[in-house]
C-alpha positions as CSV (number, residue, x, y, z in Angstrom):
1,M,0.0,0.0,0.0
2,S,2.8,2.5,0.7
3,Y,4.1,1.8,-2.8
4,L,0.7,2.7,-4.2
5,N,0.5,5.8,-2.0
6,S,3.9,6.9,-3.3
7,K,2.4,6.7,-6.8
8,G,-0.6,8.9,-5.8
9,A,-3.1,6.4,-4.5
10,T,-5.0,7.1,-1.3
11,A,-7.5,5.4,1.0
12,I,-11.2,5.8,0.3
13,A,-13.9,4.7,2.7
14,S,-16.8,6.1,4.6
15,Q,-16.2,8.0,7.9
16,D,-17.8,5.0,9.8
17,Q,-15.5,2.6,8.0
18,F,-12.4,4.7,8.9
19,A,-13.7,5.0,12.5
20,K,-13.9,1.2,12.9
21,M,-10.6,0.7,11.2
22,L,-8.9,3.2,13.5
23,C,-10.4,1.7,16.6
24,I,-9.1,-1.8,15.5
25,V,-5.7,-0.3,14.8
26,G,-5.6,1.3,18.2
27,F,-6.8,-1.8,20.0
28,E,-4.3,-4.1,18.2
29,G,-1.4,-1.5,18.3
30,N,-0.8,-1.8,14.6
31,L,1.6,1.1,14.2
32,D,2.5,0.3,10.6
33,L,-1.1,0.6,9.5
34,L,-1.6,3.8,11.6
35,K,1.4,5.3,9.8
36,L,0.0,4.3,6.5
37,L,-3.4,5.8,7.2
38,H,-1.7,9.0,8.3
39,L,0.3,9.0,5.1
40,C,-3.0,8.6,3.2
41,E,-4.3,11.7,5.0
42,V,-7.0,9.9,6.9
43,D,-8.4,12.0,9.8
44,L,-6.9,10.1,12.7
45,E,-9.3,11.8,15.1
46,T,-12.3,10.1,13.6
47,A,-14.3,8.5,16.4
48,D,-16.7,5.6,16.5
49,Y,-20.3,5.6,17.8
50,D,-19.1,5.7,21.4
51,L,-16.8,8.6,20.6
52,R,-13.7,6.5,21.1
53,H,-10.7,7.1,18.8
54,V,-7.4,5.5,18.0
55,G,-5.8,7.4,21.0
56,H,-8.3,6.1,23.5
57,L,-7.9,2.5,22.4
58,A,-4.1,2.7,22.2
59,A,-3.9,4.1,25.7
60,C,-6.3,1.5,27.1
61,E,-4.3,-1.3,25.6
62,G,-0.9,0.2,26.6
63,H,0.4,0.8,23.1
64,F,2.9,3.5,24.2
65,E,4.8,3.6,20.9
66,M,1.6,4.4,19.1
67,L,0.8,7.2,21.5
68,K,4.3,8.6,21.1
69,Y,3.9,8.5,17.3
70,L,0.5,10.3,17.5
71,A,2.0,13.0,19.8
72,S,5.3,13.6,17.9
73,E,4.5,12.8,14.2
74,T,0.9,13.9,13.8
75,K,-1.4,16.8,14.9
76,F,-3.5,14.4,16.9
77,D,-5.6,16.3,19.5
78,F,-5.6,14.2,22.7
C-alpha cells in the first residue's frame, strides 16, 4: 500500500469505516497501519459511535509507541 501511495493512491472509505478501522488499529497496536493511514491523510481523530478514537484504544491497551507516534508525528488532539 505504501508503494501505491507513493504513486498517488490514497485510502477511500466512509467515515464510519475509517472509525472502525482506526479503533481496531488502536486496540491491536498496529503502528504500521496507523502510519500508512496517516500517510494517506486519513483523519486520525475520527471516532466511533461511542466517541472512542485511536488514541483512546491505544492508551487503554498500553500501546505507548503508538501514543508517542501520535504525539510527535501527527497533529492528533488528545
